[in-house]
C-alpha distance (Angstrom), angle and dihedral (degrees) to the residues before:
residue distance angle dihedral
M1 . . .
I2 3.81 . .
F3 3.79 120.5 .
G4 3.79 123.6 -155.4
L5 3.82 113.4 -138.8
Q6 3.80 126.7 -166.6
Y7 3.80 124.4 -163.2
D8 3.80 132.9 -171.5
A9 3.83 126.0 -127.3
A10 3.84 90.1 -84.3
N11 3.84 90.5 54.5
R12 3.82 94.3 -109.2
L13 3.79 117.0 146.8
R14 3.82 108.6 -108.6
A15 3.80 104.5 167.7
R16 3.77 141.9 8.1
D17 3.80 123.2 -159.2
R18 3.78 117.6 -158.4
P19 3.79 122.0 -170.0
Q20 3.80 115.5 -120.6
R21 3.78 132.1 -169.4
L22 3.78 119.8 -64.5
G23 3.80 93.3 21.4
A24 3.80 97.7 -64.5
V25 3.81 119.9 139.1
A26 3.81 126.8 -143.8
R27 3.80 112.2 -147.2
H28 3.79 122.2 -157.2
S29 3.80 113.4 -168.0
L30 3.80 121.8 -160.0
R31 3.80 131.5 -161.2
S32 3.79 123.7 -163.0
D33 3.79 137.7 -172.0
V34 3.82 122.0 -114.7
V35 3.82 92.8 -81.5
G36 3.81 95.2 48.0
N37 3.81 102.1 -99.1
R38 3.79 112.3 145.8
T39 3.81 111.3 -108.8
N40 3.81 102.7 169.9
V41 3.81 142.3 8.8
T42 3.81 124.4 -164.0
G43 3.77 131.7 -176.0
A44 3.80 97.8 31.3
A45 3.80 116.3 132.0
S46 3.80 88.4 -129.2
C47 3.79 132.9 11.5
S48 3.81 97.3 32.4
G49 3.78 113.5 151.0
D50 3.79 142.6 61.6
Y51 3.79 126.8 -19.4
F52 3.83 113.9 -151.0
M53 3.80 135.3 -165.0
D54 3.83 114.2 -169.7
A55 3.80 110.7 -132.8
A56 3.83 95.8 -173.2
V57 3.80 114.7 140.7
P58 3.02 131.8 -117.4
G59 3.78 84.5 22.9
P60 2.93 157.5 50.8
M61 3.86 88.6 -2.5
D62 3.81 91.2 -179.4
Y63 3.81 91.6 153.0
Q64 3.79 92.0 54.6
M65 3.82 90.1 47.8
N66 3.85 91.5 46.3
Q67 3.81 94.7 -123.2
Y68 3.81 128.1 129.4
T69 3.81 118.9 -113.3
T70 3.80 95.4 -170.5
T71 3.79 135.1 5.3
P72 3.80 129.4 176.6
C73 3.82 87.1 -94.5
D74 3.80 104.5 41.9
S75 3.80 152.2 -3.5
R76 3.79 121.4 -125.0
S77 3.78 138.0 -164.5
Y78 3.78 129.8 -164.3
D79 3.80 136.3 -162.9
D80 3.83 122.4 -118.3
N81 3.82 90.1 -86.6
G82 3.81 92.4 56.3
N83 3.81 95.9 -105.4
L84 3.81 116.2 146.3
V85 3.83 106.5 -113.4
S86 3.80 102.9 167.7
R87 3.75 140.3 14.3
S88 3.78 126.5 -176.8
S89 3.77 132.2 -179.0
A90 3.76 139.5 -167.5
L91 3.81 85.6 -136.1
A92 3.83 94.4 55.4
D93 3.80 122.1 5.7
D94 3.78 103.9 -135.9
L95 3.77 115.5 24.3
P96 3.80 120.8 -170.3
V97 3.82 113.3 -98.5
């Protein structure tokens, strides 16, 4: 299976085309912030939507630590050292960490 990838001028992935049956193509589009962190995915069969990093100070400071707080698939929490301590999903209640 051959995927088509499209990048912007800063070499950030913007879209991925995946061949489907009968010649159709599924396109996943990605948006990123100015430093390249994913902020949104569209076109995916599951997990399309916004990706969020909480920048609240004094905590959780997920943006400063470059770790996602919520994605379309799950919510995550970290300890003060940045270690993942819990992850929950609407798809499956308690995912392994």
